[in-house]
C-alpha positions in Angstrom: 0.0 0.0 0.0 1.2 3.4 -0.9 2.1 5.9 1.9 0.1 9.1 2.3 2.1 12.2 1.8 1.3 15.6 3.2 0.5 18.2 0.6 0.0 21.9 0.9 -3.6 21.5 -0.2 -4.3 19.9 3.2 -3.3 23.0 5.2 -6.1 24.7 7.0 -3.9 27.7 7.9 -3.7 27.0 11.6 -0.2 25.7 12.3 -1.1 23.6 15.3 -3.9 21.8 13.4 -1.7 21.3 10.3 1.0 19.7 12.5 -1.5 17.5 14.1 -2.8 16.4 10.7 0.8 15.6 9.6 1.3 13.5 12.7 -1.9 11.5 12.0 -0.5 10.8 8.5 2.7 9.6 10.2 0.8 7.2 12.3 -1.0 5.8 9.2 2.4 5.5 7.4 3.7 3.6 10.4 0.9 1.1 10.0 1.8 0.8 6.3 5.5 0.3 7.2 4.5 -2.4 9.7 2.5 -4.3 7.1 0.0 -5.1 9.8 -1.7 -7.7 7.6 1.5 -9.8 8.2 0.1 -10.8 11.5 1.9 -8.7 14.2 -1.3 -7.9 16.1 0.6 -6.6 19.1 2.4 -3.9 17.2 -0.7 -3.1 15.2 -2.8 -2.8 18.3 -0.3 -0.3 19.8 -0.3 1.8 16.7 -4.1 1.8 16.4 -4.3 2.7 20.1 -1.9 5.6 19.3 -4.1 6.6 16.4 -7.3 6.7 18.5 -5.5 8.6 21.4 -3.9 11.1 19.1 -7.0 11.6 17.1 -8.9 12.4 20.3 -6.3 15.0 21.2 -6.4 16.5 17.8 -10.2 16.6 17.6 -10.3 18.3 21.0 -8.1 21.0 19.6 -10.4 21.6 16.7 -13.5 21.4 18.7 -12.2 23.8 21.3 -11.5 26.4 18.6 -14.8 25.8 16.9 -16.6 26.4 20.2 -14.5 29.4 21.1 -15.3 31.1 17.8 -18.9 29.8 17.5 -18.4 27.7 14.4 -21.9 27.2 12.9 -21.3 23.6 11.8 -19.8 22.5 15.1 -22.2 19.6 15.8 -21.8 18.1 12.3 -18.0 18.3 12.5 -18.0 16.8 16.0 -20.2 13.9 14.8 -17.7 13.1 12.1 -14.9 13.0 14.7 -17.0 10.6 16.8 -17.6 8.4 13.8 -13.9 8.2 13.1 -13.0 7.3 16.7 -15.8 4.7 16.9 -15.1 3.1 13.5 -11.3 3.0 14.1 -11.9 1.3 17.5 -14.3 -1.2 15.9 -11.9 -2.0 13.1 -9.1 -2.5 15.6 -11.2 -4.9 17.7 -12.2 -6.8 14.6 -8.6 -7.1 13.5 -7.5 -8.3 16.9 -10.5 -10.8 17.0 -9.1 -13.5 14.7 -8.3 -10.9 12.1 -11.8 -10.6 10.8 -10.7 -7.2 9.4 -7.4 -7.0 7.5 -4.7 -4.5 8.2 -5.1 -3.3 4.6 -8.8 -2.5 5.3 -8.0 -0.5 8.4 -5.2 1.4 6.7 -7.4 2.1 3.7 -10.2 3.4 5.9 -7.8 5.7 7.8 -6.3 7.1 4.6 -9.6 7.7 2.9 -11.3 9.2 6.0 -8.5 11.5 7.0 -7.8 12.9 3.5 -11.5 13.2 2.7 -12.3 14.8 6.1 -9.4 17.3 5.8 -10.1 18.2 2.2 -13.8 18.6 2.6 -14.8 19.2 6.2 -11.7 20.8 7.7 -11.3 23.1 4.7 -14.5 24.8 5.7 -12.6 25.8 8.8 -9.9 27.7 6.8 -11.9 30.7 5.7 -13.9 30.7 8.9 -10.8 30.9 11.2 -9.1 33.3 8.8 -12.0 35.7 9.2 -12.0 35.3 13.0 -8.4 34.9 14.1 -5.6 37.4 13.2 -2.7 35.9 11.3 -0.3 36.5 14.2 -2.7 34.8 16.7 -3.1 31.8 14.3 0.6 30.9 15.0 0.2 31.0 18.7 -2.8 28.6 18.9 
């Protein structure tokens, strides 16, 4: 499976969020490197746990900013975050439970969800935050 590479088109203009997105890509790429379909369920489990924990931290950052600036699509955005956490956890359990789900299926879900979410849902944040937060303040978030 091909690794996912960060592209400038993924940038939402908030440095902290962009760095967090890049780290999520790194975790996905670690899964690809591990070839989790090869059967190392312990290593895969730890990496998937890292994904869920880091995603929670990242989503909290986004959600805090959305609430702070009264983002109008907050509930929809938060629901997508919850879907990601729940689905990733379910896939991980399925993988660990006699490998009913393959590592490739998990990695494919993570790549598709993250890139789609960033390019469609998170991109709505870019003009919103740009209009609400000064450029200097964006770097201190």
